[in-house]
N, C-alpha and C positions, 0 to 999 in steps of 0.2 A: 533355555537359551533362546533369545529373540532372533528374528531373521537378520537383524543388523549384526548381531554377534556371530551368527552362522556365516554370513557373507564375509565378515572381516577375517574369520579364522580360516576359511577355505577358499578365499579369492584366488590365491595362487594356483591351487589345483584346478578350479573351475576354468581359469584362464588357459591353463595348459590343455585341458580336455577340449575346449572349443578350438584351440590352436591346432590340435591334432586333426579335428574334423575339417578345418580350413585347408590344411596341408593335403588331406585326402582329396578334397574337391578339386585342387589344382594340379594334382600329380598325374602326369600323362603316361609314364612308363610303369606305374604300379598296377598290377593286375586287379581285375574286379574282385577276384577271390580274396586277395590281400586287403583290399578296401573294406569289403563286407565283414571280414573277420575282425578288422581293427575297429569298425563301428560297434561290433558286438562287445569287444573289450571295453570300449569307452562307455557303453551302456552299463556293463557290469560294474565298472568302477563308480559310476554315478549312483547305481542302486546300492552298492556297498557303502558309499559315503552317507547316503540317506539312512540306511539301516544302522550304521554305527552311531549316528547322532540321535536317532530315535531310541536305540538301545540305551545310550547314555542318559537320555531324558527319562527312560523308564526306571533307571536306577534310583531316581529321586522319589519314587512312589513309596509310601509307608507300608502298603500291602502289595503282595505280589499280583501282577497282572499277567494274563496269558501272553500278552504281546512280548514280554521280555524273553522267555525261553524260545519263542518262535524267531525273534530277531537274532538271538545268539546263535541258534542253529543255522539261520540264513548266512550269517557272517562266516561261520566255520565252513559252510558249503561253497561260498562264492570265491574265496581265495584260491583254492585249487582249480576251480573252474576257469578262472582268469588265465592261469598258466596253461591249462589244457588248450584253450582257444588260441593263446599266443603261439603255441607250438605248431598250429596249423597255418600260421602266417608265413613261415619260412618256406622256401621252395623244396625242402626235403619232404617227400610225399609220405603220408601215413596211410597205409592201406586200410580198408574197412575192418579187417580182422585185428590189425595192430591198434587201431583207434579204440575199438571196443574192449580190447584187452587192457589198454591203458586206462579206460574208464572204470574198470571193475572196482578199484579201491574207492573211487568217488561214489559210484552207484551203491556200494555197500554201506558207505559211511553216512550218506544223506538221511536215509530212514532212521539210522541210529541216533543222529543228532536231533531229529525232529521228535523222536519218541523218548528221548533221554529224560525229559522232565517227569515221566511216569515210570520208566524202567530204572532210573538212577544208574544207568550203565556208564555214562560218561560224566554228566553234570546234572544238577537240578537246582531249583530255587526254593528256599523255605517260604512258608507263608509270610514271614516278615521281610521278604524280598532280598534275602542274603544268598549269595552264590555258594554252592557246595559242589566240590568235584570228587568223583570216585577216586579213591586212593590208587586203584590199579590202572584205570583207563583214562584219567583226566588228561593225560599227555597225548591221547590219540589225535585230536585236531592238529596239534603242532607237528606230530610225526607225519601225518598225511600231507601237510603243506611242505614239509622238508623233502618228502619223497618226490613230489611233483616238481619242486625246485631243482632237485638233483637230475631228474629226467629231462627237465627243460634245458639245463646247462649241457648235458651230454648230447641232447638232440641238436643243439646249435653248434656244438663242436664238431659233430658229424657233418652238419651242413657246411661247415667251413674247413673240412678236413683237407681239401685241396687248396685252401687259401693260404695267405701269408700268416706268419706268427703274429704280426701286428693285429690282423683281423681277429684272430683267436683271443688275444689278450683283451681287445676292446670288448668282445662278447662276454668274456669272463667278468670284466669290470662292470658291465651293464647288468649282468645277472646277479652277481654277488652284492652289488651296492645296496639294493633294498633289503636283501636278506640279512646283511650285517646290521642295517638299521632296525629291522624287526627284532633281531637277537638282542640288540642294545636296549630296546624298549622292554623286552621281557626280563633281561637281567637287572635292569634298573627299576623294574616295576613301574613303568611310566604308562599312564592311561592315555595312549595316543593312537589316533587313527592311522592305520598302515597305508590307506589308499593313496595318500599324497606321495609316499615313497614309490609305490608302484606306478603312479601316473608319471612321475619324473623319469623313472626307468623306461617306461613304454615310449615316452616322447624321445628319449635318447635312442631307444631301440628302433623306432620308426625312422628317425633321422638317419641312423646308421644304415638301416636297410635301404633307404632311399638312395644314399650315397653309393652303397654296395651295388645295387641294381643298375645305377647309372654307369657302372664300369663293365656291365655285362651286355653282350649282344643278345637282344631279345629273341632272335630266331634260333640261334644255335646254342645259347647259354654259355658260350665261351667268352673269356675276357675280350673286350672290344679294343678299338684302336687307341683310345685314351689310356686304357690300362697298359697296353703294349708299350707306348712311349714312356709312361711313368716308370714301368718296371725296367726298361732299358737303362734309365738314368739311375734308379735306386739299386739295381743289381749288377751294375756295370763291372764291378770287381770280381764277381763270381760267375759271370756268363762265360762259357767256354766255346759254345757253338750255336749257330742259328740255321734253321731249316726253313726255306721258303716253299710254299705249296700253292699251286694254282689249279682250280677245277677246270677240266677241259670241256668245251662245248656248252658252257652254261648259257651263253647268249642264244645258242640254237634251241635249247630247251625252253627258255623264256619266250622266244619269238614263235616257236612252232607248237609247243605243248602247253603254254601258259606259265604264269609265274608260280603257280602251285607246284608244278613239276620242278621248276628251278629251286624252289624252297626245299622240296623233298631231297633234292641232290645235295644241297648245302647241309641239311641236317644229317644226312647219311655220312657225308665226308667228315663232318665235325665229330660225329659219334666215334668213327674209326680213330681219328686223331686223339680224342680224349682217352679212349680205352687202350690204345696201343702205341702211344708215342714214347712210352718207356719212362723209367725212373729219371727224375731230374729235368724232364721236359714239361713245358707249359705251352699249350696251343692257344693262339689268338686268331680271331677273325678281324682282319684289318681293312677289308674292303669288300666289294661285291662278291668276287670269287677268289679272293686272296687270303691266305692263311700264313701264319708264321709260327714255328715252334721254337721257343727259346730254351736252350739247355744250360743248366748251371752245374758246375763241378762234374762234368761228364766228358769222358775220353772220346777221341775221334772214332776209334774202332767200335765203341758202343753206339755212337750216333749212327754210324753206317749200318749196324745191325738193326737199329730201330727203324731206319728208313726202309730197309728190306722187309721188315715185319709189316710196316705200313703199306708197302706195295702189295704184299700177299693178301692182307686183309681187304685192301681196296679192290683187288681183283675178284673178291667174293661178292662185290656189289655191282650195280649197273653203271658205275661211274669210274672215270680214270682221272688221275692227277699228274701234273708235272712236279718234280722235286728238284731242289738244288740246296746245297748246304755249304757252309764255310765255317772254319774254326777261327776264333778270335786270337790273333797273335798278340804277344806282349807289347809290341811297339805300335799297335794299331788300336783305334777306338772300336767300340762295338758296332758303330754305323758302317765302318769299313767292311766288317764281316757281313752285315746286312746287305750292303751293295753287291758284294761278291756272291752271296747266296742267291740274290735276285737274278744276277746275270746267269748263273749256272741253271737256275730254274727255267729261264726263258730259252736257254740253249736246249734243255731237255724237252721243253714244249715243242720246239721246232723239230727235234728228232722224232718225237711221237707222231707229229703230223706227217712227216715224210714217210715214216714206217707204215702209217695207215694208208697213205696214197699208194705206196708200193704194193701193199697187200691187195688193195682194190684193183690195181692194174693186173695182178696175177690172176685174180678171180675173173 
């Protein structure tokens, strides 16, 4: 294959790989870790592309060259590695022990692939350059890839466990798309490079991740103001109650102890709301010290219990919050409930200040 033929066949994939790098360069709210891991994936895809075409070129040799089994072993090793690196792009953290546990099948398989030409354990090539697979273990590279594909899908569904069904469906589509393509190539016995499928999927994945992160407050990792207003519109029929939350004395912390102290307060409050707002509740950070919890299909008595639970848990921290809630009535819009909830929250804020002043006077 000439360079002209190579470029013509792979222009689309190369265009997408360069496009991903351009998106990385201009992305302001994508973390450095995500950018670095994505660059690694792009590099692995480019290496895979070159290895695939070199391996296909080596198939034209009349006699076996050592380059062919080495390239085949490289291809078998790279595909799972791409998925492993991709799993580290999401914000779901893999601890060191979990990462190395996940790496065990790959670490065991790589030496087997690269020595298989001599051990005949998985595959080997005859002197006339014909491929031969072990009848018992020739399926191993495909099983290894299928294992990591399944783990990748589960990993991302866990990452999106608190997200909407739409987000989970999108992730399943992006993950299964290239896998269905690979399966189709195998069933139809088509000699086609898989890297173009993965590149398209990664471009979709990165674009989706970019959009997803644009909906998340970077400090607290809660859905942000844009998500809040979008969800109010999309979930209007199922929303039953709204809770407004305001952090007390945040300005005092910022002015007297620095913004790092204020950020610590916001993180602590958001962690409490995320972990203890109860079933059916979704917390949002909609402003500097303002939060809202939107409840769907939740009864008023349950919301009252959740607020009491939040107050107890908040009392275990160094911070206090004012709360107000309102139920959405059938004849009112969700914004009416939001306004009523805000009003009650400000009333509670005044009550808390008055109570504090009275305690100070007694002391």
